[in-house]
DRENKOLDREN-41187 format. One record per atom (N, C-alpha, C, O): x, y, z; atom name; residue number from 1. Coordinates in pm, 1 decimal, decimal comma. Atoms other than C-alpha are relative to their C-alpha. Layout:
<rs>
[r [X; Y; Z]; CA; NUM]
...
</rs>
This chain:
<rs>
[r [-40,7; -1,1; 140,1]; N; 1]
[r [-1260,6; 557,4; 1954,7]; CA; 1]
[r [18,6; -144,9; -45,1]; C; 1]
[r [80,1; -224,9; 25,3]; O; 1]
[r [-11,1; 134,7; 55,4]; N; 2]
[r [-1283,1; 245,3; 1739,2]; CA; 2]
[r [130,5; -15,8; -78,2]; C; 2]
[r [190,3; 81,9; -123,0]; O; 2]
[r [-122,0; 30,8; 75,6]; N; 3]
[r [-989,0; 75,0; 1570,6]; CA; 3]
[r [-40,2; -81,0; -122,4]; C; 3]
[r [-107,7; -183,3; -111,3]; O; 3]
[r [34,9; 63,7; 126,6]; N; 4]
[r [-1021,0; -21,5; 1202,5]; CA; 4]
[r [125,8; -45,2; -71,2]; C; 4]
[r [226,3; 25,9; -73,0]; O; 4]
[r [-113,2; 52,7; 75,5]; N; 5]
[r [-788,0; -237,4; 997,4]; CA; 5]
[r [-14,3; 43,1; -145,6]; C; 5]
[r [-101,8; -4,2; -218,0]; O; 5]
[r [-0,6; -51,3; 136,9]; N; 6]
[r [-713,8; -52,4; 674,2]; CA; 6]
[r [108,6; -74,3; -77,1]; C; 6]
[r [222,4; -83,1; -31,2]; O; 6]
[r [-94,4; 72,9; 85,2]; N; 7]
[r [-545,3; -252,7; 395,5]; CA; 7]
[r [1,7; 68,4; -135,6]; C; 7]
[r [-103,3; 99,4; -192,0]; O; 7]
[r [-9,1; -64,7; 131,1]; N; 8]
[r [-414,2; -96,2; 76,9]; CA; 8]
[r [105,2; -65,7; -87,6]; C; 8]
[r [206,2; -117,7; -40,1]; O; 8]
[r [-91,7; 53,3; 97,9]; N; 9]
[r [-244,6; -210,9; -237,5]; CA; 9]
[r [97,0; 108,8; -46,7]; C; 9]
[r [65,8; 227,9; -43,7]; O; 9]
[r [-98,6; -92,6; 55,6]; N; 10]
[r [66,5; -52,9; -381,9]; CA; 10]
[r [87,8; -74,0; -98,9]; C; 10]
[r [92,6; -197,0; -100,3]; O; 10]
[r [-99,4; 55,1; 91,9]; N; 11]
[r [321,9; -106,3; -654,3]; CA; 11]
[r [133,0; 66,5; 29,4]; C; 11]
[r [138,6; 182,1; 71,2]; O; 11]
[r [-132,9; -57,0; -18,5]; N; 12]
[r [694,2; -57,1; -628,7]; CA; 12]
[r [35,0; 86,5; -120,4]; C; 12]
[r [-26,2; 72,5; -226,2]; O; 12]
[r [-41,9; -80,0; 115,6]; N; 13]
[r [868,8; 198,6; -850,1]; CA; 13]
[r [40,7; -86,8; -118,6]; C; 13]
[r [8,2; -55,2; -233,1]; O; 13]
[r [-43,6; 88,9; 107,2]; N; 14]
[r [1024,3; -86,5; -1049,0]; CA; 14]
[r [-119,5; -59,6; -73,9]; C; 14]
[r [-120,4; -64,4; -196,9]; O; 14]
[r [118,9; 58,9; 62,8]; N; 15]
[r [686,7; -249,6; -1112,2]; CA; 15]
[r [-78,6; 103,3; -80,2]; C; 15]
[r [-133,7; 72,2; -185,8]; O; 15]
[r [70,0; -105,7; 71,7]; N; 16]
[r [533,4; 80,9; -1213,8]; CA; 16]
[r [71,3; 30,5; -130,5]; C; 16]
[r [6,7; 52,7; -232,9]; O; 16]
[r [-77,3; -20,8; 123,1]; N; 17]
[r [816,3; 133,7; -1464,6]; CA; 17]
[r [-25,6; -113,0; -99,0]; C; 17]
[r [-42,5; -88,2; -218,4]; O; 17]
[r [25,1; 114,4; 87,4]; N; 18]
[r [762,6; -216,9; -1602,4]; CA; 18]
[r [-140,2; 7,8; -59,9]; C; 18]
[r [-159,0; -23,5; -177,4]; O; 18]
[r [136,8; -13,4; 50,4]; N; 19]
[r [387,4; -154,2; -1633,0]; CA; 19]
[r [-6,6; 105,2; -109,0]; C; 19]
[r [-74,0; 86,0; -210,1]; O; 19]
[r [-1,1; -106,5; 100,2]; N; 20]
[r [451,8; 169,3; -1822,2]; CA; 20]
[r [62,4; -48,8; -129,6]; C; 20]
[r [10,6; -22,0; -238,0]; O; 20]
[r [-67,7; 51,0; 119,3]; N; 21]
[r [692,9; -1,8; -2060,2]; CA; 21]
[r [-84,2; -104,8; -71,5]; C; 21]
[r [-87,7; -108,1; -194,5]; O; 21]
[r [80,3; 105,2; 60,8]; N; 22]
[r [460,6; -297,6; -2116,7]; CA; 22]
[r [-120,5; 56,5; -73,1]; C; 22]
[r [-171,1; -5,6; -166,5]; O; 22]
[r [117,2; -57,5; 66,3]; N; 23]
[r [176,2; -66,1; -2214,4]; CA; 23]
[r [37,1; 92,9; -115,0]; C; 23]
[r [-50,7; 151,8; -178,1]; O; 23]
[r [-43,4; -83,9; 111,4]; N; 24]
[r [386,5; 124,0; -2468,5]; CA; 24]
[r [-31,0; -68,8; -132,1]; C; 24]
[r [-23,7; -191,3; -141,1]; O; 24]
[r [30,2; 59,6; 130,0]; N; 25]
[r [290,4; 73,6; -2834,1]; CA; 25]
[r [118,5; -79,3; -53,6]; C; 25]
[r [234,1; -39,5; -39,6]; O; 25]
[r [-103,0; 79,9; 65,5]; N; 26]
[r [480,4; -197,2; -3013,8]; CA; 26]
[r [69,4; -100,4; 90,3]; C; 26]
[r [149,0; -181,1; 42,2]; O; 26]
[r [-63,9; 96,7; -89,3]; N; 27]
[r [585,5; -391,3; -2704,6]; CA; 27]
[r [-88,2; -122,5; 14,6]; C; 27]
[r [-211,0; -113,0; 12,9]; O; 27]
[r [70,9; 126,4; -15,8]; N; 28]
[r [489,7; -753,7; -2660,2]; CA; 28]
[r [-69,0; -4,9; 135,9]; C; 28]
[r [-4,1; 17,7; 238,0]; O; 28]
[r [74,7; 11,7; -125,4]; N; 29]
[r [219,4; -798,6; -2395,3]; CA; 29]
[r [-12,6; -147,5; 37,6]; C; 29]
[r [-122,0; -195,6; 67,1]; O; 29]
[r [-0,3; 143,2; -29,3]; N; 30]
[r [316,8; -1158,9; -2329,5]; CA; 30]
[r [-32,9; -25,7; 146,5]; C; 30]
[r [-25,2; 65,8; 228,5]; O; 30]
[r [34,0; 32,5; -138,6]; N; 31]
[r [213,1; -1341,1; -2010,2]; CA; 31]
[r [112,0; 30,8; 98,6]; C; 31]
[r [84,9; 62,0; 214,5]; O; 31]
[r [-110,1; -30,2; -90,3]; N; 32]
[r [561,1; -1288,3; -1865,6]; CA; 32]
[r [-6,0; 144,8; 47,3]; C; 32]
[r [41,1; 175,5; 156,8]; O; 32]
[r [5,1; -140,8; -35,6]; N; 33]
[r [494,1; -915,0; -1861,5]; CA; 33]
[r [-114,2; 30,3; 96,0]; C; 33]
[r [-120,7; 140,7; 150,2]; O; 33]
[r [111,7; -26,3; -89,1]; N; 34]
[r [179,2; -952,3; -1654,2]; CA; 34]
[r [43,7; 3,9; 145,5]; C; 34]
[r [-32,4; 51,1; 230,0]; O; 34]
[r [-48,4; -8,0; -137,7]; N; 35]
[r [389,3; -987,5; -1338,9]; CA; 35]
[r [7,8; 144,6; 46,1]; C; 35]
[r [-5,3; 172,6; 165,2]; O; 35]
[r [-8,2; -140,9; -35,7]; N; 36]
[r [426,6; -609,2; -1351,3]; CA; 36]
[r [-134,3; 52,8; 50,6]; C; 36]
[r [-139,1; 158,7; 113,2]; O; 36]
[r [130,5; -46,7; -44,2]; N; 37]
[r [54,7; -581,0; -1282,4]; CA; 37]
[r [-32,6; -46,3; 142,6]; C; 37]
[r [-140,4; -16,1; 193,8]; O; 37]
[r [22,5; 43,8; -136,9]; N; 38]
[r [90,1; -742,7; -939,4]; CA; 38]
[r [-10,3; 119,7; 93,4]; C; 38]
[r [49,6; 224,6; 69,7]; O; 38]
[r [12,8; -102,5; -102,4]; N; 39]
[r [-9,4; -538,3; -638,1]; CA; 39]
[r [36,1; -62,8; 133,5]; C; 39]
[r [-9,8; -172,3; 166,2]; O; 39]
[r [-35,0; 43,0; -135,1]; N; 40]
[r [144,2; -574,2; -292,7]; CA; 40]
[r [-95,2; 70,4; 95,3]; C; 40]
[r [-167,9; 161,1; 54,7]; O; 40]
[r [88,7; -67,1; -94,5]; N; 41]
[r [-40,0; -477,2; 22,7]; CA; 41]
[r [67,0; 20,0; 135,1]; C; 41]
[r [158,0; -53,2; 174,3]; O; 41]
[r [-40,8; -29,2; -136,6]; N; 42]
[r [19,6; -327,4; 362,9]; CA; 42]
[r [-125,9; 25,5; 81,0]; C; 42]
[r [-231,1; 58,8; 26,4]; O; 42]
[r [113,6; -21,8; -89,2]; N; 43]
[r [-207,8; -296,0; 663,3]; CA; 43]
[r [39,7; 95,5; 111,5]; C; 43]
[r [155,6; 102,4; 152,3]; O; 43]
[r [-19,9; -91,8; -112,1]; N; 44]
[r [-247,2; -35,9; 934,4]; CA; 44]
[r [-130,7; 13,3; 75,9]; C; 44]
[r [-237,6; 22,1; 15,6]; O; 44]
[r [118,3; -27,6; -79,8]; N; 45]
[r [-487,7; 6,4; 1222,2]; CA; 45]
[r [-15,6; 150,4; 11,9]; C; 45]
[r [81,0; 221,6; 39,4]; O; 45]
[r [29,2; -142,0; -14,1]; N; 46]
[r [-654,1; 347,1; 1227,4]; CA; 46]
[r [-106,1; 15,7; 108,0]; C; 46]
[r [-214,8; -41,4; 98,8]; O; 46]
[r [97,5; -31,8; -104,5]; N; 47]
[r [-825,0; 472,2; 1542,1]; CA; 47]
[r [-81,5; 119,0; -49,5]; C; 47]
[r [-27,1; 226,8; -73,7]; O; 47]
[r [84,8; -103,4; 58,7]; N; 48]
[r [-1121,1; 674,5; 1419,0]; CA; 48]
[r [-140,6; -8,1; 57,6]; C; 48]
[r [-180,4; -111,2; 111,8]; O; 48]
[r [136,9; 1,3; -51,6]; N; 49]
[r [-1474,1; 774,8; 1516,1]; CA; 49]
[r [-95,8; -85,1; -82,5]; C; 49]
[r [-201,0; -126,1; -33,4]; O; 49]
[r [87,8; 80,5; 84,7]; N; 50]
[r [-1621,1; 582,6; 1222,7]; CA; 50]
[r [81,8; -73,1; -105,8]; C; 50]
[r [196,9; -38,3; -132,2]; O; 50]
[r [-65,1; 73,8; 108,4]; N; 51]
[r [-1535,2; 334,1; 948,5]; CA; 51]
[r [28,9; 93,0; -117,7]; C; 51]
[r [135,2; 84,9; -179,1]; O; 51]
[r [-19,3; -93,7; 112,5]; N; 52]
[r [-1581,6; 608,8; 687,4]; CA; 52]
[r [118,5; 93,0; 26,5]; C; 52]
[r [197,5; 119,4; -64,1]; O; 52]
[r [-113,3; -87,6; -33,7]; N; 53]
[r [-1336,8; 839,0; 869,9]; CA; 53]
[r [131,7; -76,0; -13,6]; C; 53]
[r [230,4; -21,3; -62,7]; O; 53]
[r [-121,1; 82,2; 13,1]; N; 54]
[r [-1082,4; 555,0; 886,7]; CA; 54]
[r [33,4; -23,5; -146,6]; C; 54]
[r [150,5; -19,0; -184,4]; O; 54]
[r [-22,2; 23,7; 142,6]; N; 55]
[r [-1125,9; 483,3; 515,4]; CA; 55]
[r [56,0; 125,8; -67,5]; C; 55]
[r [150,8; 117,7; -145,7]; O; 55]
[r [-47,5; -126,4; 58,7]; N; 56]
[r [-1080,2; 849,4; 419,2]; CA; 56]
[r [144,6; 26,2; 42,7]; C; 56]
[r [227,9; 61,9; -40,5]; O; 56]
[r [-136,5; -23,3; -45,9]; N; 57]
[r [-768,7; 881,5; 637,2]; CA; 57]
[r [94,5; -106,8; -56,9]; C; 57]
[r [209,3; -76,4; -89,4]; O; 57]
[r [-82,3; 105,5; 59,0]; N; 58]
[r [-637,9; 548,6; 509,6]; CA; 58]
[r [42,8; 33,8; -141,7]; C; 58]
[r [156,3; 6,4; -180,6]; O; 58]
[r [-34,7; -41,1; 136,9]; N; 59]
[r [-649,6; 682,4; 154,0]; CA; 59]
[r [110,4; 106,1; 1,2]; C; 59]
[r [198,6; 106,0; -84,6]; O; 59]
[r [-105,7; -102,3; -11,6]; N; 60]
[r [-439,4; 979,9; 263,8]; CA; 60]
[r [133,7; -65,2; 37,9]; C; 60]
[r [239,1; -26,1; -12,5]; O; 60]
[r [-122,0; 73,8; -36,8]; N; 61]
[r [-189,2; 742,7; 426,5]; CA; 61]
[r [56,6; -70,0; -123,8]; C; 61]
[r [177,5; -67,0; -146,8]; O; 61]
[r [-44,7; 69,2; 121,3]; N; 62]
[r [-174,1; 541,1; 102,4]; CA; 62]
[r [67,3; 96,4; -96,9]; C; 62]
[r [170,7; 64,7; -155,6]; O; 62]
[r [-56,4; -101,4; 90,3]; N; 63]
[r [-109,0; 855,4; -100,9]; CA; 63]
[r [138,1; 44,6; 47,8]; C; 63]
[r [231,7; 53,9; -31,6]; O; 63]
[r [-128,4; -45,5; -55,0]; N; 64]
[r [169,6; 973,0; 131,4]; CA; 64]
[r [104,1; -112,3; -3,1]; C; 64]
[r [221,2; -87,0; -31,3]; O; 64]
[r [-91,2; 114,1; 8,4]; N; 65]
[r [323,5; 623,8; 148,6]; CA; 65]
[r [58,3; -10,1; -140,9]; C; 65]
[r [178,7; -29,1; -158,4]; O; 65]
[r [-44,2; 10,0; 139,7]; N; 66]
[r [338,8; 616,6; -231,9]; CA; 66]
[r [94,6; 113,5; -34,8]; C; 66]
[r [195,8; 91,9; -101,4]; O; 66]
[r [-87,5; -114,6; 27,0]; N; 67]
[r [488,8; 966,0; -249,0]; CA; 67]
[r [140,5; -26,6; 55,6]; C; 67]
[r [240,5; 1,0; -10,8]; O; 67]
[r [-131,0; 26,9; -61,7]; N; 68]
[r [766,6; 859,9; -11,8]; CA; 68]
[r [68,8; -120,5; -64,0]; C; 68]
[r [190,4; -118,9; -82,9]; O; 68]
[r [-57,2; 118,4; 63,9]; N; 69]
[r [817,6; 518,2; -173,0]; CA; 69]
[r [65,0; 37,5; -133,0]; C; 69]
[r [168,3; -17,8; -170,9]; O; 69]
[r [-50,0; -44,0; 130,8]; N; 70]
[r [870,7; 694,3; -506,7]; CA; 70]
[r [90,8; 122,4; 12,0]; C; 70]
[r [118,8; 189,1; -87,6]; O; 70]
[r [-94,1; -111,3; -24,6]; N; 71]
[r [1101,1; 957,3; -349,3]; CA; 71]
[r [-52,2; 131,4; -56,5]; C; 71]
[r [19,7; 203,8; -125,4]; O; 71]
[r [63,9; -126,9; 34,0]; N; 72]
[r [857,6; 1245,6; -409,5]; CA; 72]
[r [-24,3; 22,4; -148,5]; C; 72]
[r [-56,9; 133,8; -189,4]; O; 72]
[r [36,7; -16,3; 140,5]; N; 73]
[r [811,9; 1180,0; -780,0]; CA; 73]
[r [-150,2; 20,7; -7,9]; C; 73]
[r [-223,2; -14,8; 84,7]; O; 73]
[r [142,7; -30,2; 13,5]; N; 74]
[r [473,6; 1287,0; -909,1]; CA; 74]
[r [-78,7; -124,9; -37,9]; C; 74]
[r [-133,7; -134,9; -147,5]; O; 74]
[r [76,7; 123,1; 16,1]; N; 75]
[r [314,3; 945,0; -870,6]; CA; 75]
[r [-114,2; 7,0; 100,9]; C; 75]
[r [-91,2; 34,2; 218,7]; O; 75]
[r [115,4; -7,7; -88,1]; N; 76]
[r [-35,8; 935,9; -726,1]; CA; 76]
[r [-60,0; -138,1; 21,7]; C; 76]
[r [-98,9; -205,9; -73,4]; O; 76]
[r [64,6; 126,2; -33,8]; N; 77]
[r [-167,3; 631,0; -544,5]; CA; 77]
[r [-146,0; 3,8; -44,5]; C; 77]
[r [-197,3; -94,1; -98,7]; O; 77]
[r [141,4; -12,0; 36,6]; N; 78]
[r [-520,8; 758,9; -603,0]; CA; 78]
[r [-20,6; -17,8; -149,8]; C; 78]
[r [-117,2; -81,2; -192,2]; O; 78]
[r [13,5; 12,8; 145,5]; N; 79]
[r [-464,4; 783,8; -978,6]; CA; 79]
[r [27,1; -141,5; -48,8]; C; 79]
[r [-20,2; -180,2; -155,7]; O; 79]
[r [-24,9; 139,1; 37,8]; N; 80]
[r [-336,4; 425,3; -988,0]; CA; 80]
[r [-122,4; -88,0; 24,3]; C; 80]
[r [-130,4; -199,3; -27,6]; O; 80]
[r [124,5; 71,6; -28,8]; N; 81]
[r [-678,5; 315,4; -856,1]; CA; 81]
[r [26,0; -141,0; 53,1]; C; 81]
[r [-30,1; -239,2; 4,4]; O; 81]
[r [-35,0; 128,5; -59,7]; N; 82]
[r [-531,9; 38,8; -643,1]; CA; 82]
[r [-102,2; -39,5; 106,1]; C; 82]
[r [-170,6; 46,4; 161,6]; O; 82]
[r [99,6; 45,7; -97,7]; N; 83]
[r [-744,0; -175,1; -411,5]; CA; 83]
[r [31,6; 48,1; 141,5]; C; 83]
[r [147,6; 65,4; 178,9]; O; 83]
[r [-11,6; -37,5; -140,7]; N; 84]
[r [-805,6; -68,9; -53,0]; CA; 84]
[r [-132,9; -28,3; 67,8]; C; 84]
[r [-237,5; -30,3; 3,0]; O; 84]
[r [124,2; 29,4; -71,4]; N; 85]
[r [-1057,9; -148,6; 216,3]; CA; 85]
[r [22,3; 8,3; 150,3]; C; 85]
[r [135,1; 10,0; 199,5]; O; 85]
[r [0,0; 24,0; -143,5]; N; 86]
[r [-1146,6; -159,4; 579,7]; CA; 86]
[r [-36,4; -147,4; 14,7]; C; 86]
[r [-141,8; -191,2; -31,3]; O; 86]
[r [20,0; 144,8; -11,3]; N; 87]
[r [-1115,9; -526,4; 669,4]; CA; 87]
[r [-110,4; -31,6; 100,8]; C; 87]
[r [-134,1; 43,1; 195,7]; O; 87]
[r [97,0; 45,4; -98,4]; N; 88]
[r [-1388,7; -714,2; 845,2]; CA; 88]
[r [76,7; -64,6; 115,5]; C; 88]
[r [199,8; -61,4; 117,6]; O; 88]
[r [-65,4; 51,6; -119,9]; N; 89]
[r [-1315,9; -886,6; 1172,8]; CA; 89]
[r [70,7; -133,0; -19,4]; C; 89]
[r [117,8; -191,9; 77,9]; O; 89]
[r [-69,6; 126,7; 24,0]; N; 90]
[r [-1166,7; -1195,0; 1006,7]; CA; 90]
[r [148,6; 11,2; 31,9]; C; 90]
[r [216,0; -90,4; 48,3]; O; 90]
[r [-141,1; -15,6; -35,8]; N; 91]
[r [-824,5; -1043,9; 1083,5]; CA; 91]
[r [27,5; -55,6; 138,1]; C; 91]
[r [142,5; -84,4; 171,4]; O; 91]
[r [-19,1; 56,7; -133,2]; N; 92]
[r [-881,0; -1171,8; 1435,5]; CA; 92]
[r [44,6; -145,5; -7,3]; C; 92]
[r [94,4; -200,6; 90,9]; O; 92]
[r [-43,3; 137,9; 18,3]; N; 93]
[r [-811,1; -1517,7; 1293,3]; CA; 93]
[r [150,8; -9,4; -26,0]; C; 93]
[r [208,6; -117,8; -18,7]; O; 93]
[r [-145,1; -0,5; 22,6]; N; 94]
[r [-451,9; -1412,9; 1214,4]; CA; 94]
[r [70,7; -28,4; 131,4]; C; 94]
[r [18,1; 2,7; 238,2]; O; 94]
[r [-76,4; 20,3; -123,7]; N; 95]
[r [-186,3; -1520,2; 1462,6]; CA; 95]
[r [20,5; 133,6; 71,1]; C; 95]
[r [49,3; 234,8; 7,2]; O; 95]
[r [-6,1; -124,9; -76,3]; N; 96]
[r [-174,4; -1261,9; 1740,0]; CA; 96]
[r [133,6; 72,6; -18,2]; C; 96]
[r [138,2; 195,5; -13,5]; O; 96]
[r [-130,0; -63,4; 21,3]; N; 97]
[r [197,4; -1200,6; 1679,8]; CA; 97]
[r [-4,1; 88,4; -125,3]; C; 97]
[r [48,7; 199,6; -124,6]; O; 97]
[r [9,6; -77,9; 123,4]; N; 98]
[r [121,7; -1083,4; 1325,0]; CA; 98]
[r [-87,2; 123,3; 19,3]; C; 98]
[r [-53,6; 231,3; -29,4]; O; 98]
[r [90,1; -112,9; -22,7]; N; 99]
[r [-165,9; -862,3; 1436,9]; CA; 99]
[r [70,1; 106,5; 83,8]; C; 99]
[r [53,9; 225,7; 58,0]; O; 99]
[r [-71,4; -96,7; -85,1]; N; 100]
[r [53,2; -700,4; 1705,6]; CA; 100]
[r [104,9; 79,1; -77,3]; C; 100]
[r [141,8; 188,7; -35,2]; O; 100]
[r [-102,1; -70,1; 78,2]; N; 101]
[r [308,5; -603,6; 1439,1]; CA; 101]
[r [-59,2; 106,3; -92,9]; C; 101]
[r [15,4; 185,3; -150,8]; O; 101]
[r [63,9; -98,9; 86,4]; N; 102]
[r [55,4; -395,1; 1245,1]; CA; 102]
[r [-0,7; 134,0; 72,9]; C; 102]
[r [-48,2; 142,5; 186,1]; O; 102]
[r [-2,7; -131,0; -66,2]; N; 103]
[r [110,2; -24,6; 1319,7]; CA; 103]
[r [-140,8; 51,8; 29,2]; C; 103]
[r [-237,0; 17,7; -39,7]; O; 103]
[r [125,5; -64,0; -38,9]; N; 104]
[r [-165,7; 174,4; 1491,5]; CA; 104]
[r [21,8; 150,5; 1,2]; C; 104]
[r [118,4; 199,5; 59,7]; O; 104]
[r [-8,5; -146,5; -2,3]; N; 105]
[r [-226,0; 545,2; 1429,7]; CA; 105]
[r [-138,3; 59,0; 25,0]; C; 105]
[r [-239,2; 2,0; -16,9]; O; 105]
[r [127,3; -70,7; -11,1]; N; 106]
[r [-496,1; 788,8; 1534,0]; CA; 106]
[r [-34,0; 65,1; -134,1]; C; 106]
[r [55,4; 101,0; -210,7]; O; 106]
[r [44,9; -67,5; 120,9]; N; 107]
[r [-702,8; 936,1; 1251,5]; CA; 107]
[r [61,1; 140,6; -1,5]; C; 107]
[r [53,4; 213,9; 97,1]; O; 107]
[r [-63,7; -131,6; 12,2]; N; 108]
[r [-517,8; 1244,2; 1125,1]; CA; 108]
[r [149,8; -2,1; 21,6]; C; 108]
[r [216,1; 99,1; -1,4]; O; 108]
[r [-144,0; 10,4; -19,0]; N; 109]
[r [-168,2; 1119,3; 1209,4]; CA; 109]
[r [55,0; -106,6; -94,1]; C; 109]
[r [-8,6; -208,9; -119,5]; O; 109]
[r [-65,7; 95,5; 88,6]; N; 110]
[r [71,9; 944,0; 976,1]; CA; 110]
[r [78,2; -102,1; 81,5]; C; 110]
[r [124,0; -72,5; 191,8]; O; 110]
[r [-84,7; 101,1; -65,5]; N; 111]
[r [249,7; 621,9; 1069,1]; CA; 111]
[r [147,1; 29,4; -27,0]; C; 111]
[r [181,1; 127,2; -93,7]; O; 111]
[r [-143,4; -8,2; 26,6]; N; 112]
[r [625,4; 574,9; 1067,3]; CA; 112]
[r [22,7; -57,3; -140,7]; C; 112]
[r [36,3; -178,4; -158,2]; O; 112]
[r [-13,4; 45,3; 138,4]; N; 113]
[r [665,1; 561,1; 689,3]; CA; 113]
[r [134,1; -67,3; -24,5]; C; 113]
[r [141,8; -160,9; -104,1]; O; 113]
[r [-131,7; 61,9; 20,4]; N; 114]
[r [1035,6; 476,9; 710,0]; CA; 114]
[r [-6,8; -148,7; 35,9]; C; 114]
[r [49,6; -232,2; -34,7]; O; 114]
[r [12,9; 140,6; -40,7]; N; 115]
[r [947,3; 154,9; 895,3]; CA; 115]
[r [-87,5; -76,7; -98,4]; C; 115]
[r [-59,7; -192,6; -129,1]; O; 115]
[r [87,0; 68,1; 96,4]; N; 116]
[r [666,4; 74,8; 650,7]; CA; 116]
[r [72,7; -25,9; -130,9]; C; 116]
[r [58,0; -132,6; -190,6]; O; 116]
[r [-74,8; 17,7; 124,7]; N; 117]
[r [892,6; 128,7; 350,4]; CA; 117]
[r [108,4; -105,1; 20,0]; C; 117]
[r [133,8; -184,8; -70,4]; O; 117]
[r [-100,6; 102,0; -30,0]; N; 118]
[r [1165,7; -80,2; 516,4]; CA; 118]
[r [-65,1; -137,6; -2,9]; C; 118]
[r [-10,3; -231,6; -60,6]; O; 118]
[r [70,9; 128,9; -0,9]; N; 119]
[r [912,4; -358,5; 576,8]; CA; 119]
[r [-36,0; -40,1; -142,6]; C; 119]
[r [-27,2; -157,3; -179,1]; O; 119]
[r [31,7; 25,0; 140,6]; N; 120]
[r [804,6; -326,5; 214,3]; CA; 120]
[r [124,7; -48,9; -73,8]; C; 120]
[r [117,7; -144,2; -151,3]; O; 120]
[r [-125,5; 39,3; 65,4]; N; 121]
[r [1169,1; -349,5; 99,0]; CA; 121]
[r [45,6; -138,9; 43,5]; C; 121]
[r [104,7; -212,5; -35,5]; O; 121]
[r [-38,4; 132,9; -47,1]; N; 122]
[r [1225,5; -657,5; 316,1]; CA; 122]
[r [-73,1; -109,0; -77,9]; C; 122]
[r [-16,8; -214,9; -105,8]; O; 122]
[r [78,6; 98,9; 74,7]; N; 123]
[r [948,9; -838,8; 129,0]; CA; 123]
[r [24,1; 8,7; -149,5]; C; 123]
[r [26,3; -93,6; -217,9]; O; 123]
[r [-11,8; -20,8; 143,4]; N; 124]
[r [1003,0; -689,1; -215,4]; CA; 124]
[r [122,3; 85,6; -29,2]; C; 124]
[r [108,0; 201,1; -69,1]; O; 124]
[r [-119,2; -81,4; 20,0]; N; 125]
[r [1365,7; -576,6; -245,5]; CA; 125]
[r [12,1; 47,9; -145,0]; C; 125]
[r [-9,8; -28,4; -239,1]; O; 125]
[r [-15,9; -51,0; 136,8]; N; 126]
[r [1429,1; -349,4; -543,3]; CA; 126]
[r [118,9; -63,8; -68,7]; C; 126]
[r [219,5; -93,9; -4,5]; O; 126]
[r [-112,5; 55,2; 74,3]; N; 127]
[r [1649,5; -489,1; -816,0]; CA; 127]
[r [73,4; 110,4; -74,0]; C; 127]
[r [181,9; 88,3; -127,8]; O; 127]
[r [-64,4; -115,7; 61,9]; N; 128]
[r [1728,5; -144,8; -954,7]; CA; 128]
[r [24,0; 104,2; 107,1]; C; 128]
[r [-54,2; 115,7; 201,5]; O; 128]
[r [-24,5; -106,1; -96,8]; N; 129]
[r [1884,2; 141,4; -764,3]; CA; 129]
[r [-24,2; 134,5; -60,7]; C; 129]
[r [-8,4; 236,3; 6,6]; O; 129]
</rs>
């Protein structure tokens, strides 16, 4: 079984709220509001029989990650049309310590979402509760 590095973009609940408010009629779309359009990313290794299988399963992981990040609200990662890909082998240029910290899951199994969300919160702590 091959191992593929799947990388996906996501937005925090706070950023999604800011994006919704900024796109409401009558609100100023000033450059300061464009920060809400930022996308963060996470990576996961997926053991799969093919790159296509890893990509399909990666999309399911992204959807479930978003559902949990948003505490089961009806937010769809797929509907947000955020970037995602199977990375080429340039990830081998990353320091080995960083590569070893990327979770690995077999195709069809979910990663430890609590740890991924915690890691996400460590980098992008919410300012609203």
